[in-house]
KEBATI-291907 format. One record per residue (C-alpha): residue in one letter; x, y, z. Coordinates in pm, whole numbers, m for minus. Each point is the difference from the previous one (the first is absolute). Layout:
N
rodren=A&X=X&Y=Y&Z=Z;
...
! end
This chain:
495
rodren=X&X=m2119&Y=2813&Z=465;
rodren=X&X=m309&Y=m65&Z=210;
rodren=X&X=m231&Y=135&Z=m271;
rodren=X&X=136&Y=m239&Z=m263;
rodren=X&X=m210&Y=m307&Z=m68;
rodren=X&X=267&Y=m266&Z=m38;
rodren=X&X=m56&Y=m366&Z=m66;
rodren=X&X=234&Y=m113&Z=278;
rodren=X&X=222&Y=137&Z=271;
rodren=X&X=285&Y=m219&Z=m118;
rodren=X&X=78&Y=m235&Z=m285;
rodren=X&X=259&Y=m275&Z=45;
rodren=X&X=123&Y=m172&Z=m314;
rodren=X&X=97&Y=m358&Z=74;
rodren=X&X=m144&Y=m263&Z=236;
rodren=X&X=321&Y=m181&Z=89;
rodren=X&X=165&Y=21&Z=340;
rodren=X&X=105&Y=363&Z=m60;
rodren=X&X=m353&Y=112&Z=m87;
rodren=X&X=m143&Y=m198&Z=290;
rodren=X&X=246&Y=167&Z=239;
rodren=X&X=m84&Y=345&Z=m136;
rodren=X&X=m370&Y=m73&Z=35;
rodren=X&X=42&Y=m108&Z=362;
rodren=X&X=193&Y=316&Z=86;
rodren=X&X=m231&Y=239&Z=m184;
rodren=X&X=m301&Y=m146&Z=182;
rodren=X&X=187&Y=44&Z=328;
rodren=X&X=41&Y=366&Z=m96;
rodren=X&X=m372&Y=46&Z=m53;
rodren=X&X=m9&Y=m39&Z=m378;
rodren=X&X=m307&Y=m222&Z=m30;
rodren=X&X=m98&Y=57&Z=m363;
rodren=X&X=262&Y=m206&Z=m181;
rodren=X&X=14&Y=m155&Z=m343;
rodren=X&X=268&Y=m265&Z=m48;
rodren=X&X=31&Y=m64&Z=m373;
rodren=X&X=156&Y=m326&Z=m116;
rodren=X&X=57&Y=m110&Z=m359;
rodren=X&X=m5&Y=m372&Z=87;
rodren=X&X=m313&Y=m195&Z=93;
rodren=X&X=89&Y=m33&Z=370;
rodren=X&X=221&Y=143&Z=272;
rodren=X&X=349&Y=m113&Z=97;
rodren=X&X=223&Y=161&Z=m260;
rodren=X&X=294&Y=m221&Z=m91;
rodren=X&X=m142&Y=m283&Z=213;
rodren=X&X=m315&Y=0&Z=m211;
rodren=X&X=167&Y=41&Z=m338;
rodren=X&X=272&Y=m259&Z=60;
rodren=X&X=m96&Y=m362&Z=60;
rodren=X&X=266&Y=m195&Z=m183;
rodren=X&X=123&Y=m333&Z=147;
rodren=X&X=249&Y=44&Z=281;
rodren=X&X=m112&Y=355&Z=84;
rodren=X&X=98&Y=94&Z=353;
rodren=X&X=106&Y=307&Z=190;
rodren=X&X=378&Y=55&Z=4;
rodren=X&X=m4&Y=173&Z=339;
rodren=X&X=m95&Y=m198&Z=311;
rodren=X&X=m375&Y=17&Z=55;
rodren=X&X=26&Y=143&Z=352;
rodren=X&X=165&Y=309&Z=m153;
rodren=X&X=m192&Y=14&Z=m327;
rodren=X&X=m322&Y=123&Z=162;
rodren=X&X=m136&Y=306&Z=179;
rodren=X&X=146&Y=27&Z=349;
rodren=X&X=m340&Y=116&Z=131;
rodren=X&X=m183&Y=m296&Z=m156;
rodren=X&X=210&Y=m311&Z=64;
rodren=X&X=m108&Y=m330&Z=m151;
rodren=X&X=61&Y=m296&Z=231;
rodren=X&X=m113&Y=m246&Z=m265;
rodren=X&X=291&Y=m2&Z=m245;
rodren=X&X=66&Y=m365&Z=m79;
rodren=X&X=366&Y=49&Z=m100;
rodren=X&X=278&Y=241&Z=83;
rodren=X&X=m15&Y=109&Z=m366;
rodren=X&X=m373&Y=m11&Z=m69;
rodren=X&X=m134&Y=m111&Z=m339;
rodren=X&X=m163&Y=265&Z=m217;
rodren=X&X=m355&Y=m120&Z=67;
rodren=X&X=44&Y=79&Z=370;
rodren=X&X=111&Y=355&Z=m81;
rodren=X&X=m311&Y=46&Z=m213;
rodren=X&X=m215&Y=m132&Z=284;
rodren=X&X=175&Y=234&Z=244;
rodren=X&X=m73&Y=300&Z=m224;
rodren=X&X=m368&Y=m97&Z=m5;
rodren=X&X=m1&Y=m37&Z=379;
rodren=X&X=151&Y=346&Z=55;
rodren=X&X=m238&Y=166&Z=m248;
rodren=X&X=m298&Y=m158&Z=174;
rodren=X&X=128&Y=71&Z=351;
rodren=X&X=39&Y=372&Z=m77;
rodren=X&X=m322&Y=23&Z=m206;
rodren=X&X=174&Y=95&Z=m323;
rodren=X&X=m159&Y=m238&Z=m246;
rodren=X&X=m313&Y=216&Z=m33;
rodren=X&X=220&Y=286&Z=m123;
rodren=X&X=162&Y=m211&Z=m272;
rodren=X&X=m97&Y=1&Z=m366;
rodren=X&X=151&Y=m270&Z=m220;
rodren=X&X=60&Y=m6&Z=m372;
rodren=X&X=58&Y=376&Z=1;
rodren=X&X=315&Y=116&Z=m180;
rodren=X&X=116&Y=356&Z=60;
rodren=X&X=128&Y=175&Z=m311;
rodren=X&X=100&Y=340&Z=137;
rodren=X&X=m55&Y=240&Z=289;
rodren=X&X=3&Y=381&Z=m17;
rodren=X&X=15&Y=262&Z=272;
rodren=X&X=m246&Y=287&Z=m14;
rodren=X&X=107&Y=318&Z=177;
rodren=X&X=m350&Y=25&Z=140;
rodren=X&X=128&Y=m262&Z=242;
rodren=X&X=m71&Y=m349&Z=m127;
rodren=X&X=122&Y=m287&Z=m213;
rodren=X&X=m185&Y=m137&Z=m300;
rodren=X&X=74&Y=m365&Z=m63;
rodren=X&X=m76&Y=m136&Z=m347;
rodren=X&X=m50&Y=m371&Z=m65;
rodren=X&X=30&Y=m197&Z=m322;
rodren=X&X=m377&Y=m51&Z=m22;
rodren=X&X=m36&Y=373&Z=m72;
rodren=X&X=m129&Y=88&Z=347;
rodren=X&X=155&Y=246&Z=245;
rodren=X&X=m39&Y=84&Z=365;
rodren=X&X=128&Y=265&Z=237;
rodren=X&X=163&Y=m9&Z=341;
rodren=X&X=178&Y=230&Z=241;
rodren=X&X=292&Y=m240&Z=49;
rodren=X&X=172&Y=m243&Z=m236;
rodren=X&X=220&Y=m291&Z=107;
rodren=X&X=183&Y=m224&Z=m246;
rodren=X&X=68&Y=m349&Z=135;
rodren=X&X=63&Y=m182&Z=m325;
rodren=X&X=300&Y=m195&Z=126;
rodren=X&X=361&Y=m15&Z=m107;
rodren=X&X=m45&Y=m314&Z=m209;
rodren=X&X=m332&Y=50&Z=m174;
rodren=X&X=85&Y=59&Z=m366;
rodren=X&X=120&Y=m329&Z=m155;
rodren=X&X=282&Y=12&Z=m250;
rodren=X&X=m40&Y=m209&Z=m313;
rodren=X&X=312&Y=m5&Z=m220;
rodren=X&X=m56&Y=59&Z=m368;
rodren=X&X=215&Y=m280&Z=m137;
rodren=X&X=7&Y=m9&Z=m381;
rodren=X&X=m248&Y=m257&Z=m126;
rodren=X&X=m175&Y=m61&Z=332;
rodren=X&X=m336&Y=58&Z=m167;
rodren=X&X=69&Y=m301&Z=m223;
rodren=X&X=50&Y=m242&Z=290;
rodren=X&X=m250&Y=m285&Z=m41;
rodren=X&X=14&Y=m130&Z=357;
rodren=X&X=m135&Y=141&Z=325;
rodren=X&X=141&Y=326&Z=139;
rodren=X&X=m60&Y=61&Z=371;
rodren=X&X=109&Y=308&Z=196;
rodren=X&X=39&Y=m70&Z=368;
rodren=X&X=m247&Y=280&Z=82;
rodren=X&X=m267&Y=m167&Z=m217;
rodren=X&X=48&Y=m358&Z=107;
rodren=X&X=m228&Y=m271&Z=m136;
rodren=X&X=m102&Y=m193&Z=311;
rodren=X&X=24&Y=m374&Z=m47;
rodren=X&X=229&Y=26&Z=m303;
rodren=X&X=158&Y=m342&Z=m59;
rodren=X&X=366&Y=m1&Z=m103;
rodren=X&X=12&Y=m379&Z=m31;
rodren=X&X=149&Y=m95&Z=m336;
rodren=X&X=74&Y=365&Z=m80;
rodren=X&X=333&Y=151&Z=m101;
rodren=X&X=m12&Y=309&Z=217;
rodren=X&X=212&Y=314&Z=m1;
rodren=X&X=16&Y=256&Z=278;
rodren=X&X=141&Y=340&Z=m89;
rodren=X&X=132&Y=176&Z=308;
rodren=X&X=177&Y=m96&Z=321;
rodren=X&X=m131&Y=255&Z=248;
rodren=X&X=m178&Y=m73&Z=328;
rodren=X&X=m318&Y=m120&Z=m173;
rodren=X&X=191&Y=m239&Z=m225;
rodren=X&X=193&Y=m140&Z=296;
rodren=X&X=m330&Y=m105&Z=157;
rodren=X&X=m161&Y=m122&Z=m322;
rodren=X&X=280&Y=m189&Z=m176;
rodren=X&X=20&Y=m291&Z=250;
rodren=X&X=m376&Y=m49&Z=m32;
rodren=X&X=9&Y=m17&Z=m381;
rodren=X&X=301&Y=m232&Z=9;
rodren=X&X=m201&Y=m258&Z=195;
rodren=X&X=m220&Y=m86&Z=m297;
rodren=X&X=134&Y=154&Z=m322;
rodren=X&X=144&Y=m234&Z=m262;
rodren=X&X=286&Y=244&Z=m36;
rodren=X&X=69&Y=345&Z=147;
rodren=X&X=233&Y=268&Z=m133;
rodren=X&X=71&Y=294&Z=227;
rodren=X&X=105&Y=315&Z=m187;
rodren=X&X=219&Y=209&Z=229;
rodren=X&X=110&Y=351&Z=m80;
rodren=X&X=116&Y=100&Z=348;
rodren=X&X=71&Y=m248&Z=285;
rodren=X&X=m158&Y=62&Z=338;
rodren=X&X=152&Y=m34&Z=346;
rodren=X&X=m181&Y=m284&Z=180;
rodren=X&X=49&Y=m77&Z=368;
rodren=X&X=m133&Y=m293&Z=207;
rodren=X&X=m367&Y=17&Z=94;
rodren=X&X=m55&Y=m93&Z=362;
rodren=X&X=m364&Y=m94&Z=m42;
rodren=X&X=m215&Y=m240&Z=198;
rodren=X&X=m362&Y=m61&Z=98;
rodren=X&X=m110&Y=194&Z=306;
rodren=X&X=m132&Y=m264&Z=241;
rodren=X&X=m360&Y=29&Z=114;
rodren=X&X=102&Y=51&Z=367;
rodren=X&X=212&Y=301&Z=m102;
rodren=X&X=m288&Y=143&Z=m201;
rodren=X&X=m228&Y=m41&Z=301;
rodren=X&X=262&Y=168&Z=217;
rodren=X&X=23&Y=294&Z=m243;
rodren=X&X=m380&Y=36&Z=16;
rodren=X&X=m24&Y=m28&Z=378;
rodren=X&X=309&Y=207&Z=87;
rodren=X&X=56&Y=260&Z=m277;
rodren=X&X=321&Y=116&Z=169;
rodren=X&X=168&Y=m322&Z=m111;
rodren=X&X=m74&Y=76&Z=m363;
rodren=X&X=120&Y=358&Z=45;
rodren=X&X=326&Y=m139&Z=135;
rodren=X&X=38&Y=m228&Z=m303;
rodren=X&X=m69&Y=297&Z=m223;
rodren=X&X=262&Y=213&Z=177;
rodren=X&X=267&Y=m271&Z=m37;
rodren=X&X=m69&Y=m50&Z=m369;
rodren=X&X=m16&Y=373&Z=m67;
rodren=X&X=338&Y=45&Z=168;
rodren=X&X=154&Y=m264&Z=m224;
rodren=X&X=m142&Y=164&Z=m311;
rodren=X&X=119&Y=337&Z=125;
rodren=X&X=353&Y=m133&Z=39;
rodren=X&X=m3&Y=m130&Z=m356;
rodren=X&X=m155&Y=313&Z=m149;
rodren=X&X=160&Y=283&Z=194;
rodren=X&X=345&Y=m144&Z=61;
rodren=X&X=50&Y=m212&Z=m308;
rodren=X&X=m171&Y=225&Z=m254;
rodren=X&X=m38&Y=359&Z=121;
rodren=X&X=334&Y=15&Z=191;
rodren=X&X=197&Y=m204&Z=m252;
rodren=X&X=300&Y=237&Z=7;
rodren=X&X=41&Y=m37&Z=375;
rodren=X&X=m101&Y=m367&Z=24;
rodren=X&X=139&Y=m153&Z=m316;
rodren=X&X=117&Y=m319&Z=178;
rodren=X&X=m359&Y=m70&Z=108;
rodren=X&X=m119&Y=34&Z=m357;
rodren=X&X=275&Y=m231&Z=m123;
rodren=X&X=m99&Y=m251&Z=270;
rodren=X&X=m358&Y=m6&Z=m131;
rodren=X&X=134&Y=m64&Z=m351;
rodren=X&X=219&Y=m283&Z=129;
rodren=X&X=m302&Y=m155&Z=171;
rodren=X&X=m192&Y=9&Z=m327;
rodren=X&X=294&Y=m152&Z=m190;
rodren=X&X=39&Y=m276&Z=259;
rodren=X&X=m374&Y=m69&Z=m27;
rodren=X&X=37&Y=m38&Z=m376;
rodren=X&X=313&Y=m215&Z=20;
rodren=X&X=m179&Y=m239&Z=235;
rodren=X&X=m294&Y=m36&Z=m237;
rodren=X&X=134&Y=26&Z=m358;
rodren=X&X=234&Y=m277&Z=m113;
rodren=X&X=131&Y=140&Z=m329;
rodren=X&X=276&Y=263&Z=31;
rodren=X&X=m88&Y=172&Z=m327;
rodren=X&X=m363&Y=31&Z=103;
rodren=X&X=109&Y=151&Z=331;
rodren=X&X=206&Y=260&Z=m187;
rodren=X&X=m301&Y=90&Z=m213;
rodren=X&X=m223&Y=31&Z=307;
rodren=X&X=245&Y=222&Z=192;
rodren=X&X=m76&Y=375&Z=m20;
rodren=X&X=278&Y=234&Z=m107;
rodren=X&X=m146&Y=285&Z=204;
rodren=X&X=17&Y=63&Z=374;
rodren=X&X=m253&Y=m151&Z=237;
rodren=X&X=m294&Y=238&Z=45;
rodren=X&X=20&Y=183&Z=m335;
rodren=X&X=m304&Y=m202&Z=m95;
rodren=X&X=m249&Y=m132&Z=254;
rodren=X&X=129&Y=m344&Z=109;
rodren=X&X=m236&Y=m287&Z=67;
rodren=X&X=m34&Y=m311&Z=214;
rodren=X&X=m34&Y=m355&Z=m133;
rodren=X&X=106&Y=m355&Z=76;
rodren=X&X=m150&Y=m148&Z=m318;
rodren=X&X=119&Y=229&Z=m282;
rodren=X&X=363&Y=m110&Z=m38;
rodren=X&X=m60&Y=m378&Z=10;
rodren=X&X=m222&Y=32&Z=m309;
rodren=X&X=311&Y=51&Z=m211;
rodren=X&X=127&Y=m346&Z=90;
rodren=X&X=m292&Y=m158&Z=m183;
rodren=X&X=83&Y=m146&Z=m344;
rodren=X&X=m320&Y=147&Z=m146;
rodren=X&X=80&Y=358&Z=108;
rodren=X&X=233&Y=231&Z=m193;
rodren=X&X=134&Y=343&Z=95;
rodren=X&X=29&Y=225&Z=m306;
rodren=X&X=199&Y=323&Z=31;
rodren=X&X=33&Y=92&Z=m368;
rodren=X&X=m203&Y=299&Z=m116;
rodren=X&X=m334&Y=m64&Z=m167;
rodren=X&X=9&Y=94&Z=m369;
rodren=X&X=m360&Y=m78&Z=m94;
rodren=X&X=m301&Y=m216&Z=74;
rodren=X&X=m132&Y=m239&Z=m261;
rodren=X&X=m322&Y=m200&Z=m14;
rodren=X&X=149&Y=m302&Z=176;
rodren=X&X=296&Y=133&Z=195;
rodren=X&X=249&Y=269&Z=96;
rodren=X&X=313&Y=83&Z=m197;
rodren=X&X=302&Y=129&Z=194;
rodren=X&X=338&Y=135&Z=m105;
rodren=X&X=181&Y=m228&Z=m241;
rodren=X&X=m334&Y=m98&Z=m157;
rodren=X&X=m51&Y=m271&Z=257;
rodren=X&X=m370&Y=m90&Z=15;
rodren=X&X=m164&Y=m129&Z=316;
rodren=X&X=m335&Y=m180&Z=m52;
rodren=X&X=m274&Y=143&Z=223;
rodren=X&X=m369&Y=m84&Z=46;
rodren=X&X=m77&Y=230&Z=292;
rodren=X&X=165&Y=337&Z=57;
rodren=X&X=m15&Y=144&Z=352;
rodren=X&X=85&Y=367&Z=39;
rodren=X&X=142&Y=67&Z=346;
rodren=X&X=124&Y=335&Z=m128;
rodren=X&X=m99&Y=219&Z=291;
rodren=X&X=m140&Y=349&Z=m1;
rodren=X&X=56&Y=338&Z=m156;
rodren=X&X=50&Y=239&Z=289;
rodren=X&X=154&Y=313&Z=m139;
rodren=X&X=m163&Y=46&Z=m340;
rodren=X&X=m364&Y=m58&Z=86;
rodren=X&X=m33&Y=m76&Z=371;
rodren=X&X=107&Y=335&Z=150;
rodren=X&X=m283&Y=91&Z=m6;
rodren=X&X=m219&Y=m279&Z=m140;
rodren=X&X=m230&Y=256&Z=m166;
rodren=X&X=26&Y=366&Z=m97;
rodren=X&X=m17&Y=243&Z=292;
rodren=X&X=m19&Y=375&Z=m74;
rodren=X&X=59&Y=243&Z=286;
rodren=X&X=14&Y=378&Z=31;
rodren=X&X=122&Y=206&Z=m295;
rodren=X&X=m48&Y=m302&Z=m227;
rodren=X&X=289&Y=m197&Z=152;
rodren=X&X=m15&Y=m357&Z=m132;
rodren=X&X=143&Y=m218&Z=277;
rodren=X&X=133&Y=m279&Z=m221;
rodren=X&X=157&Y=240&Z=m250;
rodren=X&X=149&Y=213&Z=279;
rodren=X&X=159&Y=m307&Z=158;
rodren=X&X=133&Y=m146&Z=m324;
rodren=X&X=124&Y=329&Z=m146;
rodren=X&X=167&Y=101&Z=325;
rodren=X&X=56&Y=m203&Z=316;
rodren=X&X=m226&Y=m246&Z=177;
rodren=X&X=m87&Y=150&Z=338;
rodren=X&X=m267&Y=12&Z=268;
rodren=X&X=16&Y=164&Z=342;
rodren=X&X=25&Y=m270&Z=268;
rodren=X&X=m106&Y=m237&Z=m277;
rodren=X&X=m361&Y=124&Z=3;
rodren=X&X=m46&Y=358&Z=m128;
rodren=X&X=100&Y=207&Z=m302;
rodren=X&X=11&Y=381&Z=m47;
rodren=X&X=m280&Y=143&Z=m216;
rodren=X&X=m221&Y=m297&Z=78;
rodren=X&X=m237&Y=119&Z=276;
rodren=X&X=m196&Y=m254&Z=205;
rodren=X&X=190&Y=m279&Z=m172;
rodren=X&X=183&Y=m293&Z=157;
rodren=X&X=199&Y=m247&Z=m210;
rodren=X&X=72&Y=m314&Z=198;
rodren=X&X=203&Y=m182&Z=m265;
rodren=X&X=248&Y=274&Z=m68;
rodren=X&X=372&Y=77&Z=m20;
rodren=X&X=201&Y=m31&Z=322;
rodren=X&X=m291&Y=m157&Z=186;
rodren=X&X=76&Y=m372&Z=31;
rodren=X&X=132&Y=m58&Z=350;
rodren=X&X=160&Y=m322&Z=121;
rodren=X&X=m67&Y=m330&Z=m171;
rodren=X&X=m363&Y=m45&Z=105;
rodren=X&X=m253&Y=210&Z=m192;
rodren=X&X=m198&Y=36&Z=323;
rodren=X&X=278&Y=211&Z=149;
rodren=X&X=m58&Y=244&Z=m284;
rodren=X&X=m378&Y=m7&Z=32;
rodren=X&X=m4&Y=57&Z=374;
rodren=X&X=247&Y=286&Z=m24;
rodren=X&X=m223&Y=165&Z=m258;
rodren=X&X=m304&Y=m55&Z=221;
rodren=X&X=179&Y=188&Z=279;
rodren=X&X=75&Y=283&Z=m240;
rodren=X&X=m365&Y=18&Z=m105;
rodren=X&X=m109&Y=10&Z=366;
rodren=X&X=229&Y=293&Z=83;
rodren=X&X=m88&Y=191&Z=m317;
rodren=X&X=m377&Y=m36&Z=34;
rodren=X&X=21&Y=79&Z=370;
rodren=X&X=159&Y=333&Z=m92;
rodren=X&X=m267&Y=64&Z=m263;
rodren=X&X=m269&Y=m39&Z=266;
rodren=X&X=189&Y=216&Z=248;
rodren=X&X=28&Y=284&Z=m252;
rodren=X&X=m350&Y=m45&Z=m135;
rodren=X&X=159&Y=m31&Z=m346;
rodren=X&X=m124&Y=m183&Z=m309;
rodren=X&X=321&Y=m19&Z=m197;
rodren=X&X=363&Y=m100&Z=44;
rodren=X&X=301&Y=11&Z=m229;
rodren=X&X=364&Y=m76&Z=70;
rodren=X&X=237&Y=289&Z=m61;
rodren=X&X=267&Y=m3&Z=m270;
rodren=X&X=263&Y=66&Z=265;
rodren=X&X=m98&Y=m294&Z=218;
rodren=X&X=m16&Y=m232&Z=m299;
rodren=X&X=344&Y=110&Z=m125;
rodren=X&X=153&Y=m43&Z=347;
rodren=X&X=m138&Y=m354&Z=26;
rodren=X&X=128&Y=m85&Z=m348;
rodren=X&X=348&Y=134&Z=83;
rodren=X&X=8&Y=m190&Z=330;
rodren=X&X=m108&Y=m324&Z=m163;
rodren=X&X=251&Y=36&Z=m281;
rodren=X&X=281&Y=66&Z=248;
rodren=X&X=m92&Y=m299&Z=217;
rodren=X&X=m7&Y=m231&Z=m302;
rodren=X&X=362&Y=88&Z=m75;
rodren=X&X=110&Y=m268&Z=247;
rodren=X&X=m235&Y=m266&Z=m138;
rodren=X&X=88&Y=m296&Z=m218;
rodren=X&X=m181&Y=173&Z=m285;
rodren=X&X=268&Y=270&Z=m29;
rodren=X&X=297&Y=m130&Z=199;
rodren=X&X=m23&Y=m357&Z=m127;
rodren=X&X=13&Y=m162&Z=m343;
rodren=X&X=m354&Y=m9&Z=m141;
rodren=X&X=85&Y=50&Z=m368;
rodren=X&X=m124&Y=m339&Z=m116;
rodren=X&X=m298&Y=m36&Z=236;
rodren=X&X=m276&Y=140&Z=m223;
rodren=X&X=m179&Y=74&Z=325;
rodren=X&X=m343&Y=160&Z=21;
rodren=X&X=141&Y=204&Z=287;
rodren=X&X=159&Y=223&Z=m266;
rodren=X&X=m209&Y=234&Z=m215;
rodren=X&X=72&Y=106&Z=m358;
rodren=X&X=231&Y=276&Z=128;
rodren=X&X=217&Y=m253&Z=182;
rodren=X&X=m115&Y=114&Z=344;
rodren=X&X=m109&Y=m244&Z=272;
rodren=X&X=m306&Y=195&Z=108;
rodren=X&X=m230&Y=m271&Z=130;
rodren=X&X=127&Y=m62&Z=353;
rodren=X&X=m8&Y=238&Z=294;
rodren=X&X=361&Y=m12&Z=126;
rodren=X&X=m73&Y=m18&Z=372;
rodren=X&X=m47&Y=m252&Z=276;
rodren=X&X=m358&Y=m98&Z=75;
rodren=X&X=m24&Y=160&Z=344;
rodren=X&X=137&Y=335&Z=m118;
rodren=X&X=m236&Y=m12&Z=m299;
rodren=X&X=m302&Y=m55&Z=222;
rodren=X&X=110&Y=279&Z=235;
rodren=X&X=41&Y=244&Z=m288;
rodren=X&X=m332&Y=m94&Z=m157;
rodren=X&X=m189&Y=95&Z=315;
rodren=X&X=220&Y=297&Z=95;
rodren=X&X=69&Y=183&Z=m329;
rodren=X&X=m4&Y=382&Z=30;
rodren=X&X=m359&Y=111&Z=m50;
rodren=X&X=121&Y=314&Z=m177;
rodren=X&X=135&Y=m219&Z=m279;
rodren=X&X=m354&Y=27&Z=m130;
rodren=X&X=m213&Y=303&Z=m82;
rodren=X&X=m367&Y=m5&Z=104;
rodren=X&X=m305&Y=183&Z=m128;
! end
């Protein structure tokens, strides 16, 4: 390996929070020659791409951040998106990562060479080599745009939430929002403030619980800055509450079904208090169990449906015409502006987000889709040497993405420490270790709401095209972190 003239020691694809975390850890492990390739024109991942009105984090800010880099300056308990973007910039600058980042670079494919390196090809026709490859392209990075019949004939404005037109004025417009996921829940109340008329097209209702949000007073922010232990305590309390919701209500559904039902009752009571019309409440009530689909927090979503200029439409869309949308029964709804809050395509194009070819010509995406989605400890795959996939099956831990990132950082630290100890240049997880992790994860998920509950009507992105819920790591946060820094070193081979 030492006689190979490579372009970089490591290439990280993605400059969101996952890529930033990987960059921090690799530099801690002595990997100084990094290239962080990002297809967008700046860092921040989802917090750079998304800037629609109402954007905010849906996990309390004290938890939605790196534990080793607390931010005492959050202005609200649930920080607005612009603050998350600013935080990403702060972390990248603090850990000297920006100089490693290249923007406007889209990776097309990556191929392993048995000589001991990866060749990464980009859409501009260039290529570069590296000893290690890390994919940090995010779970929600490939927008889904539905191909409704006739949509190309629509004469009005079409806006996808991931390509928002800043400053767009809905005043006097007959707007339509397609989708009622977490993004739509934040966006719909903002559009309803100014639109002449708003129609919300709902295919699947979402569980919505009260949002206990408030400005963080300046004295508290000063206290967090002066005495970091106080912010760590706030983080611990919030993390514990999320853990209770995730582990007990979702992962241990079979054993704690009453707790899950209690969460659903809370959401229903929240709706009943805010929506006056009984028929509208029925339409907004999910028919699937709480947790099958990621729930969200809002105090402003439900009241929108009391407004006389807002309609909830649950009939299926038949086609789009130049001036409106036709639903079942040939009912036509006039529309001037069409907003697509239609989410992301995880399982067809996001795992992975570009072609990755390992040993013996194994195509990662094809292998996953033809067989089963799997990744050892949510980071490594057999026949893919020196490769770490951060957004991978069975990797998402807890409800805060930072739990996942920091667990993976611990895994990287242990793995690269062993590489140095052995004087090795190459690692690869064994088939046996990967299969054992897959079996363990599958068994643990048997008690979850995904398999023990009723999720048939949820249309949840937690489920892949095989009907398996392979996104979440079915463990408590503390046990996940312990395993990530104590996995058996012999689960990998080294050379």
